N, C-alpha and C positions, 0 to 999 in steps of 0.2 A: 775169658778172663786170663790175664797174664800175671804171673807171680815171679818176682826176681829178688835178688839180694844185692846190696851194695858191695863194692870190692873190699870193704873193711870188715865185712861180716863173715869171716871164715867159720866153717862148721867143723874144722879139724881141731884136734887136741882138746876135745870137750872134756871138762872136768865137772863132776856133779857130786853132791853129797848123796850117800845112800838114802833110799826111801825110809821114812819112819812112820809108824802109826801115830796119829795124833791122839793126845789125851788131854782132858781138861786140866788147867792149872789148879794148884791146890787152893788158891784163894779166889773168890769170885772175881771175874774180870770181864766187865762189859766192854767189848771192843768198840772204840770210837775212832773212825777213820776220817779225818778232816779232808782228805784228798780223794775220797772215793767218788766215782762218777756213775755208778750203776748198782742195781740190786738184782737178786735172783728172781726169776719168774718161772713159769712152767714151760717155757719154750725149749724144745729139743732140737739142737742143730742137725742131727742126723749123721750120716756117714760121709767120709771124705773120699776124694778121687786120688788116683795114683799121681797125678801131676803135683799135688800138694806134698806127697811123700818125697818125690824127687827133688822138689824145689826147696822146701823148708828143711828137710832132713828126716831121716828115719826116726830119730829120737822124738822130735816134735810130733811126727805122724802117730807114733805109738801113744804118746800122751793124749793127743787129740782124739784118737779112737776111744781111749778110756773116758775122756770127758763127754764124748758123744753118747756114751752109754748111760750117762748120768743126766738128770734134769739140769740144764744149764742155759741161762739166758740172762737178759738184763733189761732194766728200764732206763733208757737214756735220759740224762738230765736235761731239762728245759728244751725238749725236742721240738715242740710246736714253736717256741720262740726262736730257736735257731733257724727253722724253716722260714718263719716270717721275716727275719732280718736278712737272710741271704737270698730270698726269692727275687727281689728287684734286680740284683746283679746277675742271677742265673737265667733270668727270662728276658734279658734285654734284646736278644736276637729272635727268640721264639718262646711262646708260652710254655712249651714242653721242655725247655732247656736245651734244645738242639743247638750245637755250636759252642756250648758252655762247658767249662772244665772246673770241677770242684776238687780241692785238695783237702782230704781228711787227714790231718797231720798226726792224729792220735787215734788210730783206727779202733783199737780195742776189739770188742766182739762184733763190731760192725753195725750196731744199732742205729746210730745217726746216719751212716752211709746207706743202709737199706731204705730208710725213710726217704732220703733225697732221691735215690735212684728210682723209687716207686712213684714219688710225687712228680718227678720230671723225667718222663720216658726217653727224652733225647739227651739227657745229661751224661757226661763222661766223668769218671771219678778216679783219682789217684789216692790210694790209701797207704799211709806209712805206719809202721810199728816195729819196734826193735825186738818184740817178743815173738818167737816162732809159734808158740801155742796160740797167741792171739791171731796171728796170720792164718793158722789152720782153721780156727773157729770162724773167723770172718770170711775166709776164702770159701768155705762150704756154704756159709749163709748167703754170700753174694754171687755164688756160681750161676744162679738163674739169669743174672744180668749180662753174662757172656763177655764179649770183647769191649763192653762199655767200662770195664773195670781193670785197673792195673794196681797190683799190690806190691809194695817194696819193703823189704826188711832193712830198716835203718832207724836211727834216732831222728827226731824231727829237725835237728840242726843239720841234717844231711839234705834238707829240702832243695837247696840250690843245685846240688849234684843230681838229685832225682829228676828235676825239671829238665836239666840238660840231657839226662839219660833217656827220658821219654820223648825227646825230639819234637816232632811236629805236633804231638798232643798238647804240649804245654808251652807253645810260643806265646801264649797269653793265658792267665789264670783269672777266672771270674769270681771265685769264692775260695776262702780258706777257713777251716775250722780247727781250732785247738781246744780239746777237752782235757785239761791237764790233770796230773795226779795219777794215782795207782788205780788200775781197773779192777772190776769186781772179780774177774777170773783169777787175778793175781792174789787178791785178798782171800778168796774162797778156796783156793788151792793151798791148804795149810803147809804143804811141804816146801812152798816157796819162801816161807819165813817172814812174810809181811805182817802177820797178825800176832798180837800179843795175848790173844784169848786162848790159844792152844799151843802145846809144845811142839816144836818143829826145828829143823836145822836152821841155824842163824845165817840166812842167805841174803834175801832182799834184792837179788839181781832181777831187774826187768828183762835184761838180756841174759839168759842162762849160760851163754858162752863167754860173758865178760869175766875178767880175771879177779876183780876185787869183790869180796863178799863182806857182809856185815861182821862175820866172825873174824876176818882178818883185821878189820878196822879196830874192833874191840880188843883183840889180842896183841896187836902190834903197835898201834899209835901210842906215842908217849902221853903222859898226863896233860901236858900243855896243849897238845894237838886235840886230844879228846875234849878237853874243856872248851876250847875254841869252837869245835864242831857242834857240840851240844848247845852252846850259847848262841852261836850265829845261825845255825840251821834248824834248831829246835826251839829257840827262845826259851830255854830251860833255865830257870833262876837258880836251881841247885846244881848247875853244870860242874863246878869245881868239886863239889862234894861227891857227886856221882863218879866223876873221872878218877878221883883219888881212891874210891872204894873199888872201882873196876881194876885199877892197877894192882891193888893189894890182893884182890881175889884171884886174878889170873896168875899171880906168882905161885899160888898153890895149885891151881888147876885151870887150864884155859877154858874159855866159854865155848860151848859147842851148840847150844840150843837157845831158842827164844825163852824157854822156861828158866834157864840159868840166869839170863839177864833180867827177866821180870822179877825173879826172886830177889836179886840184889837191889833192884829199884825200889821194891817195897821196903827194904831195910834202909836204903840211903835217903829216901824222901821222908821228911817228918810226918807223923800221923795227921796233924791238922791240915797240912797241905794235900795229903792223899784224899781227904774227904771232900775236896772242892776241885773244880776245874777239869773234871773228866778223869780218865784212867791215868794213874801215875806214870805209865810207860809211854803215853801218847807222844810226848815231845821228844823223848830219846829215840823212839823208833822212827819218828819223822826225820830227825837229824841224820840217823844212820842211813836211811833210805836215800836221802838227798846226796849224801857223800858217796855212797856206793854207785849211784846211777848218774852222778854229775848233772842233776836235773836243772839247777839254776843256771849253770854255765851254758847248758844246752839251750835253755829258753832264751838267754841273752843273745845267743848267736842266731837262733831260729827266727825271732820276731823281725829283725831288720831284713833278713832274706825274704821273709813272707811279704812284707810291705813292698819290697822292690819287685817281687814277682807279679803282683796284682796289676791287671790291666786298668786303665782309666775307667771309672765307674764300678770297679770290682770292690768287693767287701770282705772284711776279715772279722771273725767272731772268735773271742777267746774266753773260755771259762776257767777260772782259777778257784782253788779250794782252800788256800791258806795265804796268810798275809805276805809271806816272802815272795811267792809267785805273783800275787796281785800287784805288789809294789813294782815289780819289774815291768809288768804289762802297763800299769798306770803311767809310769815314767816314760816308757817307749811311746805310748800313744800320745802323751802330752807333747813330746818333742815333735811327733809327726804332724800334729794339728797346730803347731805354733808357726807364726810368721818368721821368715828368715831375713826380714828387713832389719838392719841394725837398730838397736834401741835409740830413741830420741828423734828419729826422722819423722816428719809430719805426715808423710804419705807412704803407701806401700810401694816398694820398688818393683818394677815389672820383673817377673820371673822369680820373685822371692815370696810369693803367696804360699800359704799352707798347702802341703801336698795332700792332706787328708782332712776330712770333716768327721766329727763324732756322730755316730748314729744313735747311740744311747746317751742318756744324761748320767754321767758317772758310771757307777757299777750297779747293774740290776741284780736283784736277789730273787730267789724262788718264792712263789706265793705260798701262803699257808696250805692251800689245797695241794700244791705240788709237793710240799714237804710231807704232808700226811700220806700222799700216795707213794712217795719215794723219799724216805728219810735221809738218804745220802745226798740229797740236793740242798740240805739246810745251809751248809757253809758257802755255796757257790756264789761267785761274783762274776758277772758277765759284762764284757765290754765289747764294743763293735765300732769299726771305722769304715768309711768309704773313701776310695781314692778319687781325687778331684779330676774332672775332665770327661 
């Protein structure tokens, strides 16, 4: 197995918040994560090799060793359905996947990747993730598959560069999988600051080497910019009220932890609204995470690159967990499956036929049985296309 980083992912000048012990927030807070794609299980990833330390960095290696000593694993969302949808594209040359390449653009802990590599013994896989902790966990998990796997540290909008970087491997791609949102290891590592159920540094970076943190957004964005972010990326109806109170509060003392922000949100959101619609911090935390990680811009850039990379007969599967992501996927897929013949002409012009056909009817949802087994699959919306030819 080969692990590498993109040229933009420097490990130098790393800046991190000091570790803090998590503590329960003073008011009951049932965490609800609309973007989560996995849950804890009793799987133990084991120990890492030195290659991971050298490639991902000693900081990630140390954190990975700590995680390996804890029970950590995940239940991938819609795993059987993903295999079912991608199998026809991956087995066109051979039933065991020989000659086929699958790109897992959101590797996470490697649960989906492991299943595909096991199911199709000839398949080769390229895994992308911006989080060095995720690459460490997935790298250890996928190590038994040897040189059938290449892992790259990058955002998924770096897909085009990765395919160029992998050379002969990816002159054609047969399948691409996107499992969007924040991964369970990010949610469950409280020091990362994604969760509003425990107090932790106000961070929310998927890439711990990125410069922008949620604390910087909250403490430096002006009231107008905060309002726009909360309204646009969190669909928060009390955006202006929350932004105004954030600006007043930070003038006295800057926000440092998730607990500081949750406490303000309980004060800013009216009591009747707090009693419905999930946790009152849900939308604000979603908005901050999207801003910090540039998630929607990354997705807008990644999807066209992925569609271009697919070989004729190849398939793409995308799982989204909130409406903003799914809207981008829906619109991109609608354009890809539309005829390019100018409106009003009675016949399809040669060469203007749709480049893709839909494999799913609209967005598929998890079954009740799946949701019972894996509650974080409840909000998922799955869409899939096949490239014509």
